[in-house]
C-alpha positions as CSV (number, residue, x, y, z in Angstrom):
1,M,85.1,90.3,-99.1
2,N,81.9,91.8,-100.3
3,L,81.5,95.2,-101.9
4,Y,79.9,96.8,-98.8
5,L,82.8,95.8,-96.5
6,F,85.4,96.9,-99.0
7,G,83.8,100.4,-99.3
8,T,83.4,100.6,-95.6
9,I,87.1,100.0,-95.1
10,L,88.0,102.7,-97.7
11,N,85.5,105.0,-96.0
12,M,87.1,104.4,-92.6
13,A,90.5,104.9,-94.1
14,T,89.4,108.4,-95.3
15,V,88.8,109.6,-91.8
16,L,92.1,108.0,-90.6
17,M,94.1,109.5,-93.4
18,T,92.6,113.0,-92.8
19,A,93.0,112.9,-89.0
20,G,96.3,111.0,-89.3
21,C,97.8,113.9,-91.3
22,G,96.9,116.2,-88.4
23,S,98.5,113.9,-85.9
24,F,101.5,113.6,-88.1
25,L,102.0,117.4,-88.2
26,S,101.7,117.8,-84.4
27,V,104.0,114.9,-83.6
28,K,106.6,115.9,-86.2
29,G,106.7,119.3,-84.5
30,G,107.4,117.7,-81.2
31,N,103.8,118.0,-79.8
32,F,101.5,115.1,-79.1
33,N,97.9,116.0,-79.8
34,L,95.9,113.5,-77.7
35,G,92.6,115.3,-78.1
36,G,91.7,113.8,-81.5
37,E,88.6,112.1,-80.3
38,G,87.1,115.4,-78.9
39,Q,88.2,117.4,-81.9
40,I,86.6,114.9,-84.4
41,Y,83.4,114.9,-82.3
42,A,83.4,118.7,-82.1
43,G,83.9,119.0,-85.8
44,G,81.1,116.6,-86.5
45,F,78.8,118.4,-84.1
46,I,79.4,121.8,-85.6
47,A,79.0,120.3,-89.1
48,A,75.6,118.9,-88.2
49,L,74.4,122.1,-86.7
50,S,75.7,124.4,-89.3
51,L,74.5,122.3,-92.3
52,C,71.0,122.2,-90.8
53,A,71.2,126.0,-90.2
54,C,72.2,126.6,-93.8
55,K,69.5,124.5,-95.4
56,N,68.2,127.4,-97.4
57,L,71.5,128.1,-99.0
58,P,72.8,126.5,-102.2
59,S,75.0,123.5,-101.6
60,F,78.1,125.0,-103.3
61,V,77.9,127.8,-100.7
62,A,76.8,126.0,-97.6
63,V,79.1,122.9,-97.7
64,P,82.4,124.8,-97.9
65,L,81.2,127.4,-95.4
66,C,80.2,124.7,-92.9
67,F,83.4,122.7,-93.6
68,F,85.5,125.7,-92.5
69,A,83.2,126.4,-89.5
70,A,83.6,122.8,-88.2
71,S,87.3,122.6,-88.9
72,L,88.1,126.0,-87.5
73,F,86.2,125.2,-84.3
74,S,88.5,122.2,-83.7
75,A,91.5,124.2,-84.7
76,L,90.5,126.7,-81.9
77,M,90.6,123.9,-79.4
78,T,94.2,123.0,-80.3
79,F,95.1,126.7,-80.6
80,V,94.3,127.1,-76.9
81,S,96.7,124.2,-76.2
82,A,99.5,125.9,-78.2
83,V,98.9,129.2,-76.4
84,L,99.0,127.4,-73.0
85,K,102.3,125.8,-73.9
86,R,103.8,129.1,-75.0
87,Y,102.7,131.3,-72.1
88,R,102.1,128.9,-69.2
89,G,104.4,126.0,-70.0
90,V,101.6,123.5,-70.2
91,D,102.5,120.5,-72.4
92,V,100.2,120.1,-75.5
93,L,99.9,116.4,-74.6
94,L,98.2,117.2,-71.4
95,S,96.1,120.2,-72.3
96,S,94.8,118.7,-75.6
97,F,93.7,115.6,-73.8
98,L,92.0,117.6,-71.0
99,I,90.2,120.0,-73.4
100,S,88.9,117.0,-75.4
101,A,87.9,115.1,-72.2
102,G,85.8,118.1,-71.2
103,C,84.4,118.8,-74.6
104,I,83.0,115.2,-75.1
105,P,80.5,115.2,-72.2
106,L,79.5,118.8,-73.0
107,I,78.5,117.9,-76.5
108,D,76.8,114.7,-75.3
109,S,74.6,116.9,-73.0
110,L,73.8,119.3,-75.8
111,I,72.8,116.5,-78.1
112,A,70.6,115.0,-75.4
113,G,69.1,118.3,-74.7
114,K,68.6,121.4,-76.7
115,F,70.0,120.1,-80.0
116,R,68.4,116.7,-80.2
117,G,66.6,116.3,-83.5
118,N,63.4,114.6,-84.4
119,T,65.2,111.2,-84.9
120,N,62.7,109.0,-83.1
121,N,64.7,106.7,-80.8
122,L,68.1,107.7,-82.1
123,L,69.9,110.1,-79.8
124,A,71.3,112.5,-82.4
125,T,71.1,115.9,-83.9
126,E,68.7,116.6,-86.7
127,F,69.6,114.9,-90.0
128,I,71.4,117.2,-92.5
129,P,69.5,118.1,-95.7
130,K,69.8,115.5,-98.5
131,N,71.3,117.9,-100.9
132,F,74.3,118.5,-98.6
133,R,75.1,114.8,-98.2
134,F,78.1,113.4,-100.0
135,P,76.9,110.8,-102.5
136,S,78.3,107.3,-102.4
137,I,80.7,106.3,-105.2
138,L,80.5,102.6,-104.3
139,P,77.0,101.8,-103.3
140,P,75.7,100.3,-101.1
141,S,78.8,101.3,-99.0
142,P,79.1,104.8,-97.6
143,L,82.4,105.5,-99.5
144,D,82.3,108.9,-101.1
145,G,84.7,111.3,-103.0
146,T,86.5,112.5,-99.9
147,F,88.6,109.3,-100.1
148,I,90.4,110.9,-103.1
149,V,90.7,114.2,-101.1
150,A,92.3,112.3,-98.2
151,I,94.9,110.7,-100.5
152,L,95.7,114.1,-102.1
153,L,96.1,115.5,-98.6
154,C,98.7,112.9,-97.8
155,V,100.6,113.7,-101.0
156,A,100.4,117.4,-100.2
157,L,101.7,116.8,-96.7
158,Y,104.7,114.9,-98.2
159,F,105.6,117.8,-100.4
160,F,105.1,120.2,-97.5
161,M,107.4,118.4,-95.2
162,N,110.1,117.6,-97.8
163,R,109.9,120.5,-100.3
164,T,109.2,123.6,-98.2
165,L,111.4,125.5,-95.9
166,F,108.8,125.7,-93.2
167,G,108.2,121.9,-93.3
168,Q,112.0,121.3,-92.8
169,H,112.1,123.8,-90.0
170,L,109.2,122.0,-88.4
171,A,111.0,118.6,-88.6
172,I,114.2,120.1,-87.1
173,Y,112.2,121.7,-84.3
174,G,110.5,118.4,-83.5
175,I,113.9,116.7,-83.2
176,S,115.7,119.4,-81.3
177,P,113.8,122.5,-80.1
178,D,116.9,124.1,-78.6
179,F,118.9,123.7,-81.8
180,A,116.0,125.2,-83.8
181,I,115.6,128.1,-81.5
182,Y,119.3,128.9,-81.5
183,S,119.2,128.7,-85.3
184,G,116.7,131.5,-85.3
185,F,113.5,129.5,-86.0
186,S,110.3,131.0,-84.5
187,S,109.1,128.4,-82.0
188,L,105.8,130.4,-81.5
189,K,105.0,130.1,-85.2
190,L,106.0,126.5,-85.5
191,D,103.9,125.5,-82.4
192,L,100.8,127.5,-83.4
193,V,100.8,126.4,-87.0
194,S,101.5,122.7,-86.4
195,V,99.1,122.3,-83.5
196,S,96.3,124.4,-84.9
197,V,96.4,122.7,-88.3
198,S,96.4,119.4,-86.5
199,G,93.1,120.4,-84.9
200,F,91.8,121.7,-88.2
201,L,92.3,118.3,-89.9
202,H,90.7,116.4,-87.0
203,G,87.7,118.7,-87.4
204,A,87.7,118.1,-91.1
205,A,87.6,114.3,-90.4
206,G,84.5,114.9,-88.2
207,F,82.9,116.9,-91.0
208,F,83.6,114.1,-93.5
209,S,82.0,111.6,-91.1
210,V,78.8,113.6,-90.7
211,A,78.4,114.8,-94.3
212,G,79.4,111.5,-95.9
213,T,78.5,108.6,-93.5
214,Y,76.2,109.4,-90.6
215,F,74.3,112.5,-91.9
216,A,73.8,113.5,-88.2
217,C,76.0,113.8,-85.1
218,H,75.3,111.2,-82.5
219,P,77.3,110.4,-79.3
220,G,80.1,107.8,-79.9
221,F,80.5,108.1,-83.7
222,Y,84.0,109.3,-83.1
223,S,85.0,106.3,-80.9
224,G,88.4,105.1,-81.7
225,M,89.0,107.5,-84.6
226,G,91.3,109.8,-82.8
227,W,93.5,107.1,-81.3
228,N,93.7,105.1,-84.5
229,A,94.6,108.3,-86.4
230,L,97.5,108.8,-83.9
231,S,98.5,105.2,-84.4
232,V,98.6,105.8,-88.2
233,A,100.7,108.9,-87.7
234,L,103.2,107.1,-85.4
235,I,103.6,104.2,-87.8
236,S,104.2,106.6,-90.7
237,M,106.6,109.0,-89.1
238,R,109.4,108.4,-91.6
239,N,107.2,109.4,-94.6
240,P,103.8,111.0,-94.8
241,L,103.0,108.9,-97.9
242,L,103.0,105.9,-95.5
243,I,99.9,107.3,-93.9
244,I,97.9,105.9,-96.9
245,P,98.8,102.2,-96.5
246,S,98.9,102.5,-92.7
247,A,95.3,103.9,-92.7
248,L,94.1,101.2,-95.1
249,I,95.7,98.4,-93.0
250,L,94.3,99.8,-89.7
251,A,90.8,100.4,-91.2
252,G,90.9,96.8,-92.6
253,L,91.9,95.5,-89.2
254,T,89.1,97.4,-87.4
255,A,86.4,96.5,-89.9
256,G,87.6,92.9,-90.2
257,A,87.8,92.4,-86.5
258,S,84.3,93.8,-86.0
259,Q,82.9,91.6,-88.7
260,F,84.7,88.5,-87.2
261,S,83.2,89.3,-83.8
262,L,79.7,89.7,-85.3
263,M,79.8,86.6,-87.4
264,H,81.3,84.4,-84.7
265,N,79.1,85.7,-81.9
266,Y,82.0,87.2,-79.9
267,G,81.8,90.5,-78.0
268,F,83.2,93.6,-79.8
269,D,85.9,93.8,-77.2
270,M,87.3,90.7,-78.7
271,G,87.6,92.5,-82.0
272,S,89.5,95.3,-80.3
273,M,91.8,92.7,-78.7
274,L,92.5,91.1,-82.1
275,Q,93.3,94.4,-83.6
276,G,95.6,95.2,-80.7
277,V,97.5,91.9,-81.0
278,I,98.0,92.4,-84.7
279,L,99.2,96.0,-84.2
280,F,101.6,94.9,-81.4
281,V,103.1,92.3,-83.7
282,I,103.5,94.9,-86.5
283,V,105.2,97.4,-84.2
284,L,107.4,94.7,-82.6
285,F,108.5,93.5,-86.1
286,T,109.2,97.1,-87.1
287,A,111.3,97.8,-84.0
288,L,113.3,94.6,-84.4
289,W,113.9,95.5,-88.1
290,N,115.1,99.0,-87.2
291,M,117.5,97.6,-84.6
292,F,118.9,95.2,-87.2
293,E,119.3,98.0,-89.7
294,N,121.0,100.3,-87.2
295,A,123.4,97.5,-86.1
296,R,124.2,96.7,-89.8
297,R,125.0,100.4,-90.5
298,R,127.2,100.6,-87.5
299,R,129.2,97.6,-88.6
300,L,129.6,99.0,-92.1
301,H,130.7,102.4,-90.7
302,D,133.3,100.7,-88.5
């Protein structure tokens, strides 16, 4: 493995860890946020526009400001899903997917039209100013310091879920909403917080992608990120710290499969197929292991 591929895997894992924490929160609270792709895309789009608009501001002001603008926009998308669940009984699974599905072609049309930058043949927004770009810590790969931020985010999520009262309430609500409501938990607060923070983190992943990897927002940069982040979250449901190795494994599979397809003259669909087969084997092995452990516990209990 060369240095570039190694850094690319870690850089891809950064996005999966960040968005994976968001998916973890929503699923743990009993809501499936299936709009990750659109939320990452929206976060990246707002990041590109806002960073270009703030080019006259110092970086220590513009970067945090644009980060929150991008993340809050994606959080607003999931906030709508939480409100629809509360007041119209619409499942977050459905509404988040539909909002995302509507947002993606809208952003595509905006990039192809009014917000297309002077990028020659590349269909993308204007490139963000160089002083706002995250520098690589492992050249020539695009890996930057947000990799450390993503790891710290997973650690913070672990302590939030296991060491705070709200985190424990959220886990109980996800397992049994009726029990949580009868126990006096606020279902409105739990839904709004978990689903909105999920969107916020997906938007943050989009910001990291634009500010640290692509330096512009172009159609398709988000492809696969949202679904892979959901896969990372589902694999790691027992422990938020497992998001770190799960993201690294999935990033390695994605990058490795793409490189294999490129080097051996296969279509990139073959890379996705290889990744799917490997993930299927991992999930099957995990399911069989859990069945074995449950059976063993029952025998010991009897």
